[in-house]
PLY file of the C-alpha trace (Angstrom):
ply
format ascii 1.0
element vertex 159
property float x
property float y
property float z
element edge 158
property int vertex1
property int vertex2
end_header
-35.30 -63.26 16.96
-35.32 -60.42 19.47
-37.56 -57.42 18.95
-36.32 -54.03 20.12
-38.14 -52.89 23.26
-39.56 -49.78 21.59
-41.14 -51.84 18.80
-42.87 -54.04 21.37
-44.25 -50.96 23.08
-45.47 -48.98 20.07
-49.07 -47.86 20.28
-51.18 -49.53 17.58
-51.87 -47.53 14.42
-55.63 -47.79 14.90
-55.39 -46.11 18.31
-53.08 -43.41 16.92
-55.63 -42.70 14.15
-58.41 -42.31 16.74
-56.19 -40.02 18.83
-55.22 -37.96 15.77
-58.87 -37.39 14.89
-59.55 -36.24 18.46
-56.57 -33.88 18.36
-57.63 -32.50 14.98
-61.19 -31.93 16.22
-59.87 -30.06 19.27
-57.14 -27.89 17.72
-58.66 -24.72 19.16
-58.92 -26.18 22.67
-56.28 -25.87 25.36
-54.12 -28.82 26.35
-56.17 -29.89 29.41
-59.32 -30.02 27.28
-57.60 -32.15 24.63
-56.25 -34.50 27.31
-59.78 -34.75 28.78
-61.22 -35.54 25.33
-58.68 -38.33 24.87
-59.33 -39.76 28.33
-63.08 -39.66 27.64
-62.41 -41.85 24.57
-60.57 -44.50 26.56
-56.95 -43.36 26.62
-55.18 -43.38 29.98
-54.02 -40.01 31.37
-50.40 -40.95 30.57
-51.26 -41.92 27.01
-53.30 -38.75 26.56
-50.51 -36.46 27.75
-47.91 -38.25 25.63
-50.17 -38.15 22.56
-50.69 -34.40 22.90
-46.95 -33.89 23.34
-45.54 -36.32 20.78
-48.07 -36.82 17.99
-47.26 -33.56 16.13
-43.53 -34.25 16.47
-43.84 -37.81 15.17
-46.14 -36.85 12.29
-43.77 -34.06 11.19
-40.60 -36.15 11.36
-40.92 -37.79 7.91
-41.33 -34.34 6.35
-38.29 -33.02 8.19
-36.34 -36.05 6.93
-37.45 -35.40 3.34
-35.55 -32.11 3.57
-32.40 -33.94 4.73
-32.68 -32.93 8.37
-33.27 -35.09 11.44
-34.93 -34.69 14.80
-32.72 -35.24 17.85
-33.52 -38.55 19.60
-34.04 -36.93 23.02
-36.42 -34.23 24.13
-36.17 -31.75 26.98
-39.28 -31.38 29.13
-39.92 -28.76 31.80
-41.02 -29.97 35.21
-43.59 -28.39 37.52
-40.76 -27.42 39.87
-39.07 -25.32 37.17
-36.35 -27.80 36.27
-36.19 -30.06 33.27
-35.87 -33.72 32.42
-34.68 -35.42 29.26
-36.65 -38.24 27.68
-35.71 -40.55 24.82
-38.31 -40.42 22.07
-38.13 -44.12 21.16
-39.17 -45.00 24.72
-42.53 -43.27 24.23
-45.02 -45.84 22.81
-47.22 -43.13 21.33
-44.31 -41.48 19.54
-43.04 -44.78 18.11
-46.51 -45.79 16.90
-47.23 -42.34 15.48
-43.90 -42.18 13.64
-44.49 -45.59 12.05
-48.00 -44.52 11.05
-46.75 -41.20 9.64
-44.14 -42.98 7.52
-46.74 -45.46 6.29
-49.17 -42.63 5.56
-46.55 -40.74 3.52
-46.02 -43.89 1.42
-49.58 -45.13 1.01
-52.19 -42.74 2.45
-52.98 -44.85 5.53
-55.18 -42.23 7.22
-57.34 -39.21 6.44
-55.04 -36.62 4.85
-56.86 -33.64 6.37
-56.38 -35.03 9.88
-52.71 -35.77 9.18
-52.23 -32.27 7.77
-53.93 -30.62 10.76
-51.61 -32.42 13.17
-48.49 -31.68 11.10
-49.42 -28.01 10.79
-49.57 -27.77 14.59
-45.96 -28.95 14.86
-43.24 -26.59 16.09
-40.77 -28.58 14.00
-42.65 -27.72 10.79
-42.64 -24.06 11.85
-38.88 -24.25 12.40
-38.38 -26.00 9.06
-40.48 -23.41 7.27
-38.65 -20.50 8.93
-35.27 -21.99 8.01
-36.32 -22.54 4.40
-37.73 -19.00 4.16
-34.40 -17.67 5.44
-32.57 -19.60 2.72
-30.92 -22.10 5.07
-29.54 -25.39 3.80
-31.21 -28.15 5.81
-29.26 -31.17 4.65
-27.58 -32.61 7.73
-29.34 -30.27 10.15
-30.62 -31.59 13.46
-33.73 -30.15 15.08
-33.85 -30.33 18.86
-37.30 -30.56 20.42
-38.45 -29.31 23.79
-41.80 -29.19 25.55
-42.55 -25.80 27.05
-45.34 -26.84 29.40
-44.78 -29.22 32.28
-48.03 -31.22 32.11
-46.37 -34.13 30.32
-43.33 -34.35 32.61
-45.03 -36.74 35.04
-46.02 -39.09 32.22
-42.95 -39.48 30.02
-41.20 -42.82 30.10
-37.53 -42.49 30.95
0 1
1 2
2 3
3 4
4 5
5 6
6 7
7 8
8 9
9 10
10 11
11 12
12 13
13 14
14 15
15 16
16 17
17 18
18 19
19 20
20 21
21 22
22 23
23 24
24 25
25 26
26 27
27 28
28 29
29 30
30 31
31 32
32 33
33 34
34 35
35 36
36 37
37 38
38 39
39 40
40 41
41 42
42 43
43 44
44 45
45 46
46 47
47 48
48 49
49 50
50 51
51 52
52 53
53 54
54 55
55 56
56 57
57 58
58 59
59 60
60 61
61 62
62 63
63 64
64 65
65 66
66 67
67 68
68 69
69 70
70 71
71 72
72 73
73 74
74 75
75 76
76 77
77 78
78 79
79 80
80 81
81 82
82 83
83 84
84 85
85 86
86 87
87 88
88 89
89 90
90 91
91 92
92 93
93 94
94 95
95 96
96 97
97 98
98 99
99 100
100 101
101 102
102 103
103 104
104 105
105 106
106 107
107 108
108 109
109 110
110 111
111 112
112 113
113 114
114 115
115 116
116 117
117 118
118 119
119 120
120 121
121 122
122 123
123 124
124 125
125 126
126 127
127 128
128 129
129 130
130 131
131 132
132 133
133 134
134 135
135 136
136 137
137 138
138 139
139 140
140 141
141 142
142 143
143 144
144 145
145 146
146 147
147 148
148 149
149 150
150 151
151 152
152 153
153 154
154 155
155 156
156 157
157 158
């Protein structure tokens, strides 16, 4: 039996839970400080940047799906030079692990709910979902496209 490459590369749930607690503790900090906090706890710089970028997106995805919408499978990321690159979400081990954990948490309460909620509430996708619902939009079949505004993660995404 062959296992899809992204399932082999998913970050373990235990590491995602540690990262989520660090992100939740540092919500008021800027991105470099959060990355530094993750690195200080044993995450590589690449893992830290990808966790900061993709954890809120992955944690919010099950909620978006509960409203009948989906998140596009690719994400646009600005580069330091002012251009952009496109990355596939399922190639990011942190995203894949975080999405699996989020789905498990929604079913069975796998992690601390307050930490999960703090991460979800920081998600641009939840803001977009909320704005659309407040405007009376029908979300069934909608697709949300994600983009990273800052360029710090561009050197670390897996393409």
